[in-house]
C-alpha positions as CSV (number, residue, x, y, z in Angstrom):
1,X,0.0,0.0,0.0
2,X,2.8,2.4,0.8
3,X,4.4,1.9,-2.6
4,X,1.1,2.6,-4.3
5,X,0.8,5.9,-2.6
6,X,4.4,6.8,-3.7
7,X,3.7,5.7,-7.3
8,X,0.5,7.7,-7.3
9,X,2.2,10.8,-6.0
10,X,4.9,10.7,-8.7
11,X,2.4,9.8,-11.4
12,X,0.5,13.0,-10.5
13,X,3.5,14.8,-12.1
14,X,2.7,13.4,-15.5
15,X,1.9,16.1,-18.1
16,X,-1.6,14.6,-18.8
17,X,-4.5,14.5,-16.4
18,X,-5.3,11.0,-15.1
19,X,-8.5,10.7,-13.1
20,X,-7.7,7.1,-12.1
21,X,-5.1,8.5,-9.8
22,X,-7.6,10.6,-7.9
23,X,-10.2,7.8,-7.7
24,X,-7.6,5.2,-6.7
25,X,-6.0,7.3,-4.0
26,X,-9.3,8.3,-2.6
27,X,-10.8,4.8,-2.5
28,X,-7.6,3.3,-1.2
29,X,-7.2,5.9,1.6
30,X,-10.8,5.5,2.7
31,X,-10.6,1.8,2.7
32,X,-7.4,1.8,4.6
33,X,-8.9,4.1,7.2
34,X,-12.0,1.9,7.6
35,X,-10.0,-1.3,7.9
36,X,-7.5,0.2,10.4
37,X,-10.3,1.8,12.4
38,X,-12.1,-1.6,12.7
39,X,-9.0,-3.5,13.6
40,X,-8.1,-1.1,16.4
41,X,-11.0,-2.2,18.7
42,X,-10.6,-5.9,17.9
43,X,-6.8,-5.9,18.4
44,X,-6.9,-4.1,21.8
45,X,-6.9,-6.6,24.7
46,X,-8.2,-4.0,27.2
47,X,-9.6,-0.5,26.8
48,X,-11.1,-1.1,23.4
49,X,-13.1,2.1,23.4
50,X,-10.0,4.1,24.4
51,X,-8.0,2.4,21.7
52,X,-10.5,3.3,19.0
53,X,-10.7,6.9,20.4
54,X,-7.0,7.3,20.4
55,X,-6.7,5.9,16.8
56,X,-9.3,8.5,15.6
57,X,-7.6,11.3,17.5
58,X,-4.2,10.4,15.9
59,X,-5.7,10.0,12.5
60,X,-7.4,13.4,12.4
61,X,-4.5,15.2,14.1
62,X,-2.1,13.7,11.6
63,X,-4.4,14.6,8.7
64,X,-4.6,18.2,9.9
65,X,-0.9,18.6,10.5
66,X,0.3,16.9,7.3
67,X,-2.5,18.3,5.2
68,X,-1.3,21.8,6.2
69,X,2.4,20.8,5.7
70,X,1.5,19.4,2.2
71,X,0.1,22.9,1.4
72,X,3.4,24.5,2.5
73,X,5.4,22.1,0.3
74,X,3.0,22.7,-2.6
75,X,3.3,26.5,-2.3
76,X,7.0,26.4,-1.9
77,X,8.1,23.7,-4.4
78,X,4.9,22.9,-6.4
79,X,3.6,19.4,-7.2
80,X,7.1,17.9,-7.0
81,X,7.5,19.1,-3.4
82,X,4.1,17.7,-2.5
83,X,5.0,14.4,-4.1
84,X,8.3,14.3,-2.3
85,X,6.6,14.9,1.0
86,X,4.1,12.1,0.3
87,X,7.0,9.8,-0.6
88,X,8.9,10.5,2.6
89,X,5.9,10.1,4.8
90,X,4.8,6.8,3.1
91,X,8.4,5.5,3.4
92,X,8.5,6.4,7.1
93,X,5.1,4.8,7.7
94,X,6.3,1.6,6.0
95,X,9.5,1.4,8.0
96,X,7.6,2.0,11.3
97,X,5.0,-0.6,10.4
98,X,7.7,-3.2,9.6
99,X,9.6,-2.4,12.8
100,X,6.6,-2.2,15.2
101,X,4.1,-4.7,13.9
102,X,5.0,-8.3,14.8
103,X,1.9,-10.2,13.8
104,X,-1.5,-11.1,15.3
105,X,-0.2,-13.4,18.0
106,X,2.5,-11.2,19.5
107,X,0.4,-10.1,22.5
108,X,-2.1,-12.9,22.7
109,X,-3.2,-14.0,26.2
110,X,-3.6,-17.6,27.2
111,X,-7.2,-18.7,26.6
112,X,-7.8,-16.0,24.1
113,X,-7.5,-17.5,20.6
114,X,-6.8,-15.2,17.7
115,X,-8.4,-15.9,14.4
116,X,-8.1,-14.2,11.0
117,X,-11.9,-14.5,10.3
């Protein structure tokens, strides 16, 4: 998913308009948000409501901060600057996910079976 965001960001610099980029990025982002939001409550062992609330707070705070920062990059360096910012953020997110996520059974408690269904 992170590579798709990066490819889409750099494809936006093409000289011709490509509506599939806008539709694909929008649908992908909304689907990613819905999936992650749903997983938050199910993955939490305790404090499920708090975990979901903290996820939403982080999501919207990050959207606000990096949405504003994207505008700064766009005004300063144009579309290439915005695409570079997206590439850096997606790369950092991928690295953090690889380092911090260790799988569905990393924190399983005895007696609580984890399923993928």
